[in-house]
N, C-alpha and C positions, 0 to 999 in steps of 0.2 A: 296338659294343655291348659292355657288360660283363655279368657274371653278375647283378647286381641289375636291370639293364635287361631282360635276358632273363626274369627271374622275373616282373617286372611285365608284360611282354608276354604270357607264358604264363597268368598270373593273369587277364588280360583276354580269354582264349580266342583270342588271335591266334597261330596256329601256322603257320609257314612250310612250304613244301614241302621245303626243304633248308637245313641249317645247316652252317657250317664253324666248328669249335671250334679255336682256336689258343692254346697256352699252354704253360708249362714245368712245371706241377704236375699230375701224373696224377690226383691226388684231386679237383682242381677240374674237370677234364674229365669224370671220373666222375660228379661231382655234376650237372654241367650235362646230361649224358645222362640221369641219373635224373629230373631236373626235366621235360625234354621227354617221357620216357616216362610220367611221371605225368599230365601235361597231356593226353596222347592217350588215356590209360587203355588202353594197348595189352595185348593178351593174349600174354604172353611165350611160351606153348607153341606158338601157332599164327602169330603175326603179328609176331614180333620175331626179327631175325637180325643177327649180327655177322660182318662179312667184313674181308678185308685185301687190298690191291692187290698184296701180295707173294705171296698164295697163290691169289688168283682173278684171272682176266683182267678187264679192264674190261667186255668184252661179257658175261661171265657175271654180273658185278655188276648190270649194267643189266637183264638178264633177270629178276633177282630183284625189281627195283623195280616191275615190271609185273604181279606176282602179286596177284590180288584178295584183300583181307583176309578172313579167315574168321570171326574172333570179335571184331573191333574196328572202329572207324570208319576207321582208317587202318593200313596195314602200316608198320612202323618198320624201317629198314635202317641199321645203323651200319657205316661203312667206316673202318677204323683205319690208322695208319702211313703217312699220305700223306707224311711226312717221308722215307720211304725212296725216293720216286720223283723222277726228274729233272723239271725245270720243263716240258720239252716233253711228257713223259708226263702231267703233271698238266693241262696245257692241253687235251690230247686227251681226257682223261677228263671234264674240265669240259664239253666240247662234247657228249659223249654223254649227259650228265645235265642239259643246259640246259633241257629241257622234260619235266617229270615230270607223271604223272597225279595228280589230287587225292586219290586213295586211298593215296598213299605219302608218307612223311617220310623223307628221307635225311639222315643225320647223319654228317659227315665230321670226323675229328680229325687235327691236325697237332701233333706233340709237339716243342717247342723244347728245345734243349740248356740245362741249367741254368747252365752256365758262360758262356753267351752274354751279351755286354755289351749295353747298351741300344741303342747305335748299330746293332749287327748285328741285334738283335731287330726294330727298326723296318724294316730293310732286308728281312728274311725275311717279316715280317708283310705288307708292301706287296706283296711278290712273289706270296705265296700268295693273298691276298685279290683281287688283280688277276686271278689265273687263274681264279677262280670268281666272276664278276660277278653271277650269278643266286642265289647263296647268301646267306643271312643270316649276316653275319660276327660272331662272338663272340670277343672278345680276353679271355683269362683269365690275369690276373696277380694274386697276392694282395697287398692293401695292408694298412695297419695296422687299418683298420676291419674288414676281412673276417677277419683272424686273431684280433682281439679277440672278434667275434661268434661265430667258430667255437669259440674256447676257452671262453667263458662258457656257450655252449649245451651243450658236451659235459661241462663240469665240473658244470653244474647238473643234468645227467642222472644224474650220480653221487651226487646228493642228499647232499653233504657240505659242511660249512662251509669254504669256500675263501677263504684270506687274499688281499687285493688284491695284496700285494707278491709272492705266488707267481705270480699271473696276470701281473704285470708281467715277472717273470723269464722265464716261458715265452714271452711275446710277444717279448722281446728275443732270447732264446737260439735260437728257432726260426722267426724271421721269414722266413728264406729256405729252410726245410726242413719243409714241412708233413708229410712222411713221418716225419721225425724227431720231429715233435710228436705225430703219431699214436701212434708207438712209446713215447714218454714217457708219454702219457696211458694207454696200455695197461699200462705198467709200474705206474703208480700204481693203476690199477683192480686188477691182479692182487694187488698187496700188500694192498689193502684187503679183497679177497676172502679171502686167506689169514689175515689178522688177525681175520676174522669180526666180532664185535661190538666196536665202538670207540665210546666216549662221543662224542655229537654235538660237544661243545665241544672236544674233543681232536683231532678228525679233521684240522683244518687244520694243526696242528703236526706230525702224524704224516705227512700228505701231504708237507709240506716236508722231512721227514727221509728219505723214500724217494725223492725226486727229487734232482737235483744242485743244487737251490735254495741250500741252506746253505753249500756250499762257495764259491759265487759271492757270497753275501752277506758272508762273511768277506773275500773279496777286494775287494769294493766298499767295505766299512767301512775296510779298510787304505788304499785308494786316497784315500778322503776324509779320512783322518786322524782317524777317529772313535775315542774313548776305549774304546768297548765291543767293539773288534775282538777283544781277548783273550778276553773273556767269550763272544763268539760262537764263537770257536775251542774253548774248553773245552766248550761246550754240545754241539757236534757230534762231538767226539772219540770218544765211544762208538760212534757210527754209522759211523765210517770204517774201511775196511780197512787204510789206511796214511796217515800225514800227508802222504805224497807227493801225495794227491788234492788237498789244499789248495794245495800248491806249484804243481801244474799249474794250478789255478784262478787263482792269483796270477799266474802267468806269462801266461796267456791274457788276463786283464783288463788287465794292464799293457801287453802288446803292443797290444791293441785301442785303448787310450787313447793310446798313442804314435802309432799310425797315424792316429787321428782328430785328432791335434794338440791333445789336452786336457791334455798335460803340457809345460811350458815347457822346462826344462833337465833332461832325463832323465839319470840317472847309471846307466851301465852296470854299475857295481859292485853295484847292487841285485840284477840278475839273476845276477851271478857268485856273490853270497852264497847266493842261492836254490839255485843249481846245487851248491854245496858241501854245503849241508844235505841236498839230495836224494841226493847221493852218500852221505853218512853214513847215510841212511835205507836205501838199497839195500844197504850192507855190514853192516847190522843193528846200527847204533850204539844203545845204550840212552839216549844223550843227545839224540837227534834231535828229540823232542818239546820239550825244554827249549831247544834251539838255535832252534827255530822260534818259540817263545814269545818269546825274547829278540829275535829279528828283528822280530817284530810290534811289540813295545814300542818298540824303539830307532828304527825307521825310520818309523813311522807319522806322527810329528811332523814329521820332516825331509822326508818325502815329500809331506806336505800342502802345504808351501811351493812345491812345483813344479807344482802342479795349478791349471789355469785353471778359473774358474767363470764362468757366464753367457755 
């Protein structure tokens, strides 16, 4: 079951006695816990408790599950950090919680390593789910739709005119880092707060200026061989602490395209030239901006011939 299916089940007032949440994004696990908590309408002061198997014994946790709820229809107990336990310990704990009273809802979380590959994820997922056969299994991994919905919801809450290309940038840049996405949105929000009153029509361009969007827009325009690449660079120069920021974006986008095999015959001297310009910037050369502009003009046409399309 995924988070969408969990929401549908909770909306239908179908609440299980125990849930096992497995995923690699802490924010998704937190959201799922919040959804279950809202569905139960639990009183957090009296009938909600968060425990860990690293700080409490299994027997102590089980004893908390049998406490009669005081101000809610069910008592909700969240047990975190199952990933810190050995498989045998998890199986023993699963045996202790296999039969729970109707007055309790147990929510367990297992945090996957973000660096884990899909094959390893499947192995761990099957292992942990098989250890808890009586739990409702919820597998939490962000997909494109989840990220898009999350972005549009949060950006709309800011009540600003958000360009679609900024949304596309954020989706692509933070597709595997929801925490980084949250931080980027917080940065945008803080800038907007500091700026106080901004005309509604200007807000979209302002937001693009305070995020890293424009640096990568220059890099993509260069990669696609678009003639407006120099214009884009000139537009963002006043907002840059250093032209080295654009060089960093160029290197990142180029390397990403090479790894994805979007470039046929990549010439290493392109990165060598960027490295030389970067060195000039770091030693304080007054010609660094001009050198970067010449690089963008001279190489964008040649570079376009090396890029695959379709």
